[in-house]
C-alpha positions as CSV (number, residue, x, y, z in Angstrom):
1,X,141.9,78.7,90.9
2,X,144.9,81.0,90.2
3,X,144.2,83.6,87.6
4,X,146.4,83.7,84.5
5,X,149.1,86.4,84.9
6,X,148.8,89.3,82.4
7,X,151.2,89.3,79.5
8,X,153.1,92.4,78.6
9,X,155.4,93.4,75.7
10,X,157.8,96.3,76.1
11,X,158.5,98.6,73.1
12,X,161.5,100.9,73.3
13,X,164.3,102.5,71.3
14,X,167.7,100.9,71.4
15,X,169.7,103.2,73.6
16,X,172.4,101.7,75.8
17,X,171.1,103.2,79.1
18,X,167.4,102.6,78.1
19,X,168.2,99.0,77.1
20,X,169.7,98.3,80.5
21,X,166.8,100.0,82.3
22,X,164.2,98.0,80.3
23,X,165.9,94.7,81.2
24,X,165.9,95.6,84.9
25,X,162.4,97.0,84.8
26,X,161.1,93.9,83.1
27,X,162.9,91.7,85.6
28,X,161.2,93.5,88.5
29,X,157.7,93.2,86.9
30,X,158.2,89.5,86.5
31,X,159.7,88.7,89.9
32,X,157.8,91.1,92.1
33,X,154.7,92.0,90.1
34,X,153.6,88.7,88.7
35,X,153.6,90.1,85.2
36,X,154.7,87.8,82.3
37,X,156.9,90.3,80.5
38,X,158.3,89.8,77.0
39,X,161.2,91.8,75.6
40,X,163.4,91.3,72.6
41,X,166.5,90.8,74.8
42,X,165.0,87.6,76.2
43,X,162.9,86.3,73.2
44,X,165.0,87.0,70.1
45,X,167.9,84.8,69.0
46,X,170.3,85.5,66.1
47,X,168.6,84.7,62.8
48,X,165.0,85.3,64.1
49,X,162.9,87.5,61.8
50,X,162.4,90.8,63.7
51,X,159.2,91.9,61.9
52,X,157.4,88.6,62.7
53,X,158.5,88.9,66.4
54,X,157.2,92.4,66.7
55,X,153.9,91.7,65.0
56,X,153.2,88.7,67.2
57,X,154.3,90.5,70.4
58,X,152.1,93.5,69.8
59,X,149.0,91.6,68.8
60,X,149.1,88.6,71.2
61,X,150.1,90.2,74.5
62,X,147.5,91.6,76.9
63,X,149.4,95.0,77.2
64,X,152.1,96.9,75.4
65,X,154.3,99.3,77.4
66,X,155.8,102.0,75.3
67,X,159.0,103.5,76.9
68,X,158.9,107.1,75.7
69,X,162.2,109.0,75.2
70,X,163.1,111.7,72.6
71,X,164.8,109.1,70.5
72,X,161.7,106.8,70.7
73,X,159.5,109.8,69.5
74,X,161.9,110.6,66.6
75,X,161.9,107.0,65.3
76,X,158.2,106.5,65.8
77,X,157.1,109.8,64.1
78,X,159.4,109.2,61.1
79,X,158.6,105.4,61.0
80,X,162.3,104.4,61.3
81,X,163.6,101.0,62.4
82,X,161.7,98.6,64.7
83,X,160.1,101.4,66.7
84,X,158.6,102.8,63.5
85,X,157.4,99.4,62.4
86,X,155.8,98.8,65.8
87,X,154.1,102.2,65.5
88,X,152.4,101.0,62.3
89,X,151.2,97.8,64.0
90,X,149.9,99.7,67.1
91,X,148.1,102.3,65.0
92,X,146.4,99.5,63.1
93,X,145.4,97.7,66.3
94,X,143.9,100.7,67.8
95,X,142.0,101.7,64.6
96,X,140.6,98.2,64.1
97,X,139.8,97.3,67.7
98,X,139.7,100.6,69.6
99,X,141.6,98.9,72.5
100,X,143.2,102.0,73.8
101,X,143.9,100.7,77.3
102,X,146.1,97.9,75.9
103,X,148.8,100.4,75.0
104,X,150.3,102.2,78.1
105,X,152.9,105.0,77.6
106,X,155.8,105.2,80.1
107,X,157.7,108.5,80.2
108,X,161.4,107.6,80.9
109,X,163.4,110.6,79.5
110,X,162.7,114.3,78.7
111,X,159.3,115.9,79.1
112,X,156.1,114.5,77.6
113,X,156.0,116.8,74.5
114,X,159.6,115.9,73.5
115,X,159.3,112.2,74.3
116,X,155.8,111.1,73.2
117,X,155.1,110.0,69.6
118,X,152.3,112.0,68.0
119,X,149.8,109.1,68.3
120,X,150.4,109.0,72.1
121,X,150.2,112.7,73.0
122,X,146.6,112.6,74.1
123,X,147.0,109.5,76.3
124,X,147.4,109.3,80.0
125,X,150.9,108.1,80.8
126,X,153.0,106.7,83.7
127,X,155.9,108.9,84.7
128,X,158.9,106.7,85.6
129,X,161.7,109.2,85.1
130,X,164.6,109.3,87.5
131,X,166.6,106.8,89.4
132,X,164.9,105.7,91.5
133,X,161.6,106.3,89.7
134,X,158.5,107.2,91.6
135,X,157.3,104.2,93.5
136,X,153.6,105.3,93.6
137,X,153.6,105.6,89.8
138,X,155.0,102.1,89.5
139,X,152.2,100.8,91.8
140,X,149.7,102.6,89.6
141,X,151.1,100.8,86.6
142,X,151.0,97.4,88.4
143,X,147.4,97.9,89.4
144,X,146.4,98.8,85.9
145,X,148.1,95.7,84.5
146,X,146.3,93.5,87.0
147,X,143.0,95.2,86.4
148,X,142.8,96.7,89.9
149,X,141.6,100.2,89.1
150,X,140.1,102.2,91.9
151,X,136.3,102.1,91.9
152,X,134.1,105.1,92.8
153,X,132.4,105.1,96.2
154,X,128.7,104.1,96.5
155,X,126.3,106.7,95.3
156,X,124.3,108.2,98.1
157,X,120.8,109.8,98.3
158,X,120.3,113.4,97.1
159,X,120.0,115.9,100.0
160,X,116.8,117.9,100.7
161,X,116.3,120.8,98.3
162,X,117.1,124.0,100.2
163,X,114.5,126.0,98.2
164,X,111.5,124.1,99.8
165,X,109.5,126.5,102.0
166,X,107.8,124.9,105.1
167,X,104.6,126.5,106.5
168,X,104.6,128.9,109.5
169,X,104.9,126.0,112.0
170,X,107.9,124.6,110.1
171,X,106.1,121.4,109.5
172,X,106.9,120.7,105.8
173,X,105.5,117.2,105.9
174,X,102.0,118.5,106.9
175,X,102.1,121.0,104.1
176,X,103.0,118.4,101.5
177,X,100.3,116.0,102.9
178,X,97.7,118.7,102.7
179,X,98.5,119.5,99.1
180,X,97.9,115.9,98.0
181,X,94.5,115.2,99.8
182,X,92.1,114.0,97.2
183,X,89.3,116.5,96.5
184,X,85.7,115.2,96.2
185,X,84.5,114.4,92.8
186,X,82.3,117.0,91.2
187,X,78.9,115.5,90.2
188,X,77.0,117.2,87.5
189,X,73.2,116.7,87.1
190,X,72.9,116.7,83.3
191,X,69.3,116.9,82.0
192,X,68.0,113.5,80.9
193,X,67.2,113.1,77.2
194,X,63.4,113.6,76.4
195,X,61.7,110.5,75.0
196,X,59.1,111.0,72.3
197,X,55.6,109.7,73.4
198,X,54.5,106.5,71.9
199,X,51.9,107.0,69.2
200,X,48.4,105.6,69.9
201,X,47.6,105.5,66.2
202,X,48.1,102.1,64.6
203,X,49.6,102.0,61.2
204,X,47.3,101.2,58.4
205,X,48.6,98.7,55.9
């Protein structure tokens, strides 16, 4: 049975170069990465209500990618335009459901402090600056979207404690075995209680 592909919504500020980059990036995710990406350029038609589209996109998709640039930060922090509205929805989603991993920041322009909205500053982000962007970072994102995070190795046994002192022969096992030999039980001969002699005189009624 083929697993359902993860769904992703991309949030970004409308800048000409960023708009083109987002379309190309979303195309790559769909064609090469098996990710069902939703962006406004493909799913909004003239006359569609923008707030309803954004609310539905943020709440129903498995992940939301936030393309961080200085302009994105400015709009988000001041709650301007669509980016500001999406910021309100995202903040509410995180507060109500604590689903932090749903929202993945992508650094596209500037440095992190100048491009990340205040509510994203403490998050781990994917650095996709430059043309071409870092391929290893792209693969990290793809693995996260598909739930293929690297697992820690199997936990091994603890090594012997270096502070243990063996006996003169160096035979630690004999020393330990000797210390746990059961000692014979101590038997105490407590005096027996003294019974009073039975009286030979019959009671007179």
